[in-house]
Phi, psi and omega in degrees: 000143175297143175270140180243147176260159184296124174244321181173145182296330184293319181289318180290324175300318181293319177301315180295316181294323176291325176295319180294318176302318180303318183287320182292333185259010193292340183254014180260104184276143182206167174282133167281165184219126170235144188055025183065022181241159180306141182217189181296155181290149171219183171251156178296332175294324179292319182298314179289330177298323173297316179297318179297319178293324175302320179296311184300314178299321178292328178296319179296317179297323183292323180296320177295320182292321178299320180300317185300322186279359173283354173273116184237142181272038180298138182085005176278351186052211191295317185243351177117353182282336181082021183297138180073017172240152179281166179298330184269354186305308184302311186292323181289318179295315179295324173300317182290318180297318179292327175300316183287312187275343185067020178250184182233072173288158185212165179294146178276164184284331181214113180300323182300311182295319184291328178281328181282322186237139180242048180299331181290325178289321177303314182294320179296311179299321176297321177295317176299320176297319179295317172300316180298322177297323172297322179287329176296317176300312177305309181299316180298316178298316180299321180293322178290312183296336181259001189299152179118253356287341186270335183246016179233207180284310175050043180270346172226164174231128178272157179298142178273114184257325185199158177299134186270349183209141179276352182243341178250098186296139177084355179280134180232127187254157179280063190296330180289323177295322178291318176303315180296322178300316180296318177296320182290324176296316178298322177296317174302323178288324177296318180300318181295321175299313178300315181302312176299318181296320179293321179294338185278003176300142181226127174055241188273355184211138173267110183271003182267014183302322181299316182291323179298311183296321178295320182286323180288319178296316177302312177305309182297324183290305184291329180289317181298314180295317179296314180300316180301307181299316181299316179296311185292315189258359177232297188301312187299327185266007182292133171237159181262144173259083183300321181298315182291323177301313181291328175298311181297321181294319183295331179274351191276106181295342184297341179296345178295350176303327182295343184266001183301321179294342186259326185244347181091155187297311184302313187294320181291326174302313179298318180293321177296314178297324176292323176299313180299315185291327180264359177059046182236161171282159179297332172298314181305313184295317185294319183289320179297328180269359178054041180279322176223141180285158187303318184299310179298319182299317175299322179294319180287313177266071176253111185305324179296321178286327181289330182276340176221069183295334183280354178268353180259000000 
């Protein structure tokens, strides 16, 4: 597992809470889905483990980006030569900045490059955008998995925070996931503004620093606050609908893929289509045609084996 350095308690808390859900849901078997269609079985824990790892990987990327922006061209004056400053100026100012901020800023390697180019800010903004895209996917997945509840997937339940409709009594909407989506859309927009502003640098100075600073600070602020609220008011309160997960999986003919080594791809394809058309499970179809006996069939279609085939 990747090791993380401290970036902020909100990011780490989200990772930890998703990891807890992964552990809590490790024995809840469900249908995987690709192209929004039935696919091979997984556990709800594996699904949430994927979300947790996405956050962890992005925390590491953010930490590397944060280190890059700690190099500052203070004392370079207007063009980078350091005219009208003493030899000790840069070191003394950075020491004072570090004393005030409790951080570890340092001299940049080349004043001229650092004043002209803000590549480190671009990298940080891009990393925030990458994290935001992952969070958008997470939020959208939670909305899908909790959809319905009677006419959707409904394999998980999100905390009920507020009445979702002024006209439909009892309706509850996934407002925290939608809130996070809107924040992440804004961060993507901020990144585009930052990219254009960085491209606008001319000769010895990028004069677009104010809009760059405004947008990167805005991105860091709203994302941190959004993740905090999302974790506290959504992730922590998620519960699993084990019965619905098991019902969906039992009806999923795609688990017949496990029978391909025994009956062949083409035959299994035909049987899966038959199961769909007759609204039966793949087991029912196999047994009715007496293709494999029940004992052998149960051994092959063992969910525990199917979700971790390399451990068997």
